[in-house]
C-alpha positions in Angstrom: -39.2 -19.7 4.5 -36.0 -20.1 6.5 -35.9 -19.5 10.2 -32.9 -19.2 12.4 -33.2 -19.5 16.1 -30.5 -18.4 18.4 -30.8 -20.1 21.8 -28.2 -18.0 23.6 -27.9 -14.6 22.0 -25.5 -13.1 24.5 -22.3 -14.5 23.0 -23.4 -13.2 19.6 -24.2 -9.7 21.0 -20.9 -9.7 22.8 -19.0 -10.4 19.5 -20.9 -7.7 17.7 -20.1 -5.3 20.6 -16.4 -6.2 20.4 -16.4 -5.6 16.6 -18.1 -2.2 17.1 -15.6 -1.1 19.7 -12.7 -2.3 17.6 -13.9 -0.3 14.6 -14.4 2.8 16.7 -11.3 2.8 18.9 -8.5 0.7 17.4 -8.6 1.3 13.6 -5.1 2.9 13.9 -3.7 -0.6 14.4 -5.2 -1.8 11.1 -4.2 1.4 9.3 -0.6 1.1 10.6 -0.4 -2.4 9.3 -1.9 -1.5 5.9 0.5 1.3 5.4 3.4 -1.0 6.3 2.2 -3.6 3.8 1.9 -1.0 1.1 5.4 0.4 1.9 6.9 -3.1 1.7 5.2 -3.5 -1.7 6.7 -0.3 -3.0 10.1 -1.2 -1.7 9.8 -4.5 -3.5 9.1 -2.6 -6.7 12.5 -0.9 -6.3 14.3 -4.0 -5.2 13.1 -5.9 -8.3 13.4 -3.1 -10.8 9.7 -2.9 -11.2 6.8 -5.4 -11.2 6.6 -5.7 -14.2 10.2 -4.8 -15.0 10.9 -1.2 -15.8 12.4 -0.2 -19.2 16.1 0.1 -19.1 18.1 3.3 -19.5 18.7 4.5 -23.1 21.6 6.9 -22.9 23.6 5.9 -19.9 24.6 2.9 -17.8 22.9 2.3 -14.5 19.6 1.2 -13.1 16.5 3.3 -13.5 15.2 5.0 -10.4 18.0 3.4 -8.3 21.3 5.1 -9.1 21.3 7.6 -6.2 18.6 6.0 -4.0 17.0 9.4 -3.4 13.6 8.5 -4.8 13.5 5.2 -3.0 14.6 6.8 0.3 11.8 9.4 0.0 9.0 6.8 0.1 7.2 7.4 3.4 4.4 5.6 5.2 1.9 7.3 7.4 -1.2 6.3 9.2 -3.8 7.4 11.7 -7.2 6.1 12.9 -8.8 6.6 9.4 -6.0 6.6 6.8 -3.1 4.5 5.6 -0.8 6.3 3.2 2.4 5.6 1.3 3.8 8.6 -0.6 6.8 10.7 -1.8 7.1 14.4 -1.8 9.7 14.6 -4.5 8.6 16.8 -7.4 10.1 14.6 -10.1 8.5 11.4 -8.8 5.3 11.7 -10.9 7.2 12.0 -14.3 9.1 8.7 -13.4 5.9 6.9 -12.3 3.6 8.0 -15.1 6.2 8.9 -17.8 6.0 11.9 -20.2 7.9 14.7 -21.6 10.5 16.4 -19.4 13.3 18.9 -19.5 13.4 22.6 -20.3 12.1 22.2 -23.8 10.1 19.1 -23.1 12.2 17.1 -25.6 13.2 14.3 -23.2 10.8 11.4 -23.3 10.7 9.6 -19.9 9.1 6.2 -20.1 6.6 5.2 -17.3 8.3 3.2 -14.5 5.4 2.7 -12.1 6.9 2.3 -8.6 3.8 3.3 -6.6 1.7 0.3 -7.6 0.4 -2.9 -6.1 0.5 -6.3 -7.6 -2.3 -8.8 -7.2 -0.4 -10.5 -4.4 0.1 -7.2 -2.7 -3.7 -6.6 -2.8 -4.2 -10.1 -1.4 -1.7 -9.3 1.4 -3.8 -6.2 2.3 -6.9 -8.3 2.4 -5.3 -10.7 4.7 -4.2 -7.8 7.0 -7.9 -6.8 7.2 -9.1 -10.3 7.9 -6.4 -10.8 10.6 -7.5 -7.5 12.2 -11.2 -8.6 12.3 -10.1 -12.0 13.7 -8.2 -10.3 16.4 -11.3 -8.3 17.4 -13.4 -11.4 17.8 -10.8 -13.3 19.9 -10.5 -10.8 22.7 
């Protein structure tokens, strides 16, 4: 059997109290940071032409998803106390992200060029954001 004895429990209780208050009152700071990190990741997808690289264009010269910049400029971040979001409201965004048949007669085949995705490094960056947030709660 393992026993743990805490001689002065008040600092431990104080830390637990700080964590609880931080989780109740200040989550918006974490959510804002997470949405910013996700937004940066999506913008990196556009800057690098995909991660992994998107397929090139078949019938014209240019860079996929970048020629006018409309799709890239539509990427929005939003956060509140409970949610961190990155999104676009453009109707044609899904066909470019997932790929599929497009056009009036559905004869155009659009390859998937996933721009709203996170790499392993992006996910690690999000985890670091969460860890930094909890560290900040215990330092106060």
